[in-house]
N, C-alpha and C positions, 0 to 999 in steps of 0.2 A: 855750430849754434846747440842753443839747448831745446828742449821740447815743452810747451805749453799744454798741461793738462786738464782737460775740465773732468771733474771726477763726482759722478753721484755718489750719495752717502745715504744710508737710512735715514726715515722719515720718522722714525720712533724706535723699532725693533732693532737693537745694535747687532742683533745677527742676520739682517736682512743684506750684510755689505756684501762684496763680491769680493772673491780671491785676487781677483787682479786689481781693485781698488787697494786692498791692502797691501800689495806688493808696491803699486807707485808709490804711495804716501810715504811707504818707508823709503823707496830709492832715490827719492826728488830731493834737491838741496833744500827748496823751500816750500812751504803750503800757504798759500794765499787763502784767507778764511774770512766769511763774512763774521763771526764772531768767534774770535780765537778760545774764549770759555767754553763754549759749547763743543766746539772741535776738540778742545782737550781732552773730554769726557772720551771721544770715540777714541782717539790717540792712545790714551791710558788704559781704557781698555783692552786693546790690541798690543799695548807696549811698542807703541812707535815711537821714537824720540827723534823725530826730525821737529826743525824750528817753523813755528808759523809766523805770520805777520798779519796784522788785520788789511781787509779788503771790502770796503762796504760802500755804502752810496755817497758817503760824505765825504769819503777821501781817495774814490777811485780815481778820480783825473789828475791830482795830484801826486799819486803813487806809480801810477802807469810807466812813466817815462823810466823811475828809476828799474822797474820790472823788467822792462823791455832792456835795457841795459845789461842787467843780469843774463838773460838769456841771450843774449848777443854775445856774451861773454861765456857762454857753453852751459852756464846752470840751467837745471830742470827745474819747473815749477808747478805745483798741482794748483787749481782753483777747486774751493768749497763750498757750498752755500752753508745755512744754519742746518737744511736738510733737503732731502733730493736733491734732485737734478741743478746743479747751478743755471744761473742766465734767467730762469724759469720764474719772471717776477721779481729777480734776485740780482746783484750787481755780478759784474764779468765783462759784460758786451763791449765795454771801451777796450778792457785790456785785449780781447781777443782780436778784435779789429785792430789795434794796433799792432799786434802779433803777425795778423796776417799781412798787412801793409808791409811788414819788416821781413818777410819770407822767412818769418818763425814757424816748425811744424805745429800743428794745434791737433791734439788729438782726444778724442772724447771717451771716456770710460763709464759707460751707462751703468745705472743703477735706479732704486725705485721711485717712484714719482706719486704722489697724493693723487695726482690727476688721472690716472690710470687705474689707480688702484681704485678710487669712487667709482668709476666706471663700470668695472667689471663687478664689483660689489653690488651695483646697482642693475645690472644685465643689460646697460645700454650698448648698443651696437652701431654702428654706420658713422656718419659723418658728426662733427663735435666744434666749437668753437671755444678755445679758452682766452677770458676776459681779463684776467689777472686779477688784482683788487679794484674795486669799484673808486670812483675820485672822491676825495674828502670834501673838496666846496660844493655848496648846493645846488647850482646851476648846472656845473659839467655831471654831478651825482644823478640829476633829474634827465637830462638828455643822453647819458650813457644806462638808463633805466629805459628808455623809451626804444634805444638802439640793442637792447638785451631781447626786448620783445619782438621787434621785427627779426633779430636772429634766428630767434627758435621756429621760422618758418622752413629754416634750411637744414637745421639740425640742431642737436642738444647743445646748450650755453654750459661751461663750467667757469666758476671763479672763485677764489679766495673770498674770505671776509675777517676782519677781527673780533675777538668777543664782544667789545663794547660799542660797535656799530652794527653788529647782525641785525637783532630786533629792528633797527630803523631803517635799515635794506630790505628786510623781510616787509615791513609796510607800505613802503614805496612800490616794491612789487606786487603786492597785493592790489593797489591802487591801478597799477598799470597793467597786469595781466589777469585779475580776477583771483579767483580762489581755486588755482590749478595744483595738481599734486607736484612736489617737487621730492629731489634725495639731499639730504645733506648728511655729510660724514664731519668727525671730529675725532681726533685721538687716533686718526688709525694706524695702525699696527700696533698698540700701545693695548697694557690690560684693561682700559677703560674706554677701547675703540666701540664708536657710535655710527650707526650708518641707519638712518632714520627717514623713512618715506609717508610724508601726508599732507593734507592742503597748507598753503602758502600761510592761512591764517594761523593753522596749531602753532607756528614758527613766531608768527607777528604777535600770538596773543600770550605767548608762555612769558612764565615770571621770573622762568631760569636762565641765569646767562651764566653757563659754563666757560670753562677756560680751556685756551686750547684754539687753535686756528681752526675755521671751518672752512670746507669746501663743499660748494654748494652748485648741484646738477637741475638744472631744468629743462626735461626731454621738449624733444620737437613738439611742436604746436599740434599734428594729426596725431602723436600718442596719447595727447591728453583730452583730445574733444569725445565728446560721448557718440557722436554719430560715426565716430572713427572706428568703433569696436566693433568688429564682426561676433554676433551672436555667438556663433559656432565655439566661439574661441575661449566664451566666459567660462567659470568653474561650476561645477554643480555646488549644491548646498553644502556637501562634505568638505570638500575643496574649500569653497567660501569660509566656512567657519572654522577650519583650519587656520587660514592665513589671517582672518579676524585674530584668532587666540593668539598665532605668535606676534600679531602687532600690538596689541595690547599687552604680553606679558614679557617679549624682549624686545619690543622697541617704546614701551612704558608709555604708550599712548591711553588715554580715555576712551572707552567704548564709543562715545559719538563720534570721537574725532577720525578712530579707525574704521567705523562705520561710513563716514562721509570720503575719507580716500579710497574705501573700497569702490563705493560708488562712483566716484570721477574715475576712477582707473577701468571701471567694466561697464559701466553706461548705465548703471542699475539706480535703483531709487536708494537713497540713504535710509530712509524711513523701513524700506522693504529688509534691506541689510540688516539695519538694526535689531529689528524685530528676528529675523531668523537666525542671527548668530547668538542675541543673548539668549534666545528660547532655547537655541540647541547648547548653550554653557550651562542653561537651569536644567534642562533633561539628562545630562550628563551624569 
């Protein structure tokens, strides 16, 4: 029998692919790709001539039996998604389960993940729950948002969202959770990468709808409450002004939004933060 490989691919920067992933993609008989056009860019970049076939949510059930037959006949197949690790909010689960049921070896070739990338960039440690994409229907979406609020009492919550639904989801989160600070990543590892921390209202009220999938991190609730902030851990005026400057310059936040985010983060008065940081900038 052949081997079914689950291969992680770059989430943006093509240099993030592993040497093992490249070797496997060259050696297998077939690549089952979520989007063959997108995978073709990676294959062309590394001069890989392995044939590819589509495997997405609309055809996985129909194509799985044929792929299992090829594996039984001794061929090896690599499964790749559009980006990152396959099966994480992507197709492939049916094929993996069928392969295991048939006694076919399944090997994972780890690779980049938008989830761990944004958690590391946000400085979030400890328990977290990955929620995938929010449901598209109204009732299910409302129930999902409510569940997110409950889960943040246990750990951070991470989920994906598409550009055209992002502001709507932020508005629902604002009503459910209040104006808590969250972290949003977009275009991770690419030239225009963004990782912005600010209150939910800053994202809900933004008129800008950028292209590219969003990764949202909602910190654990105790990390967002003012009464959970240890006064001894709060930064001094110089450090606070430096963080304020970084948020307004590199994070592209308006001064009042940055002041509000810092106030929520450290359990301070937003007006005090604003006066201190704006005055500090004017005095330099």
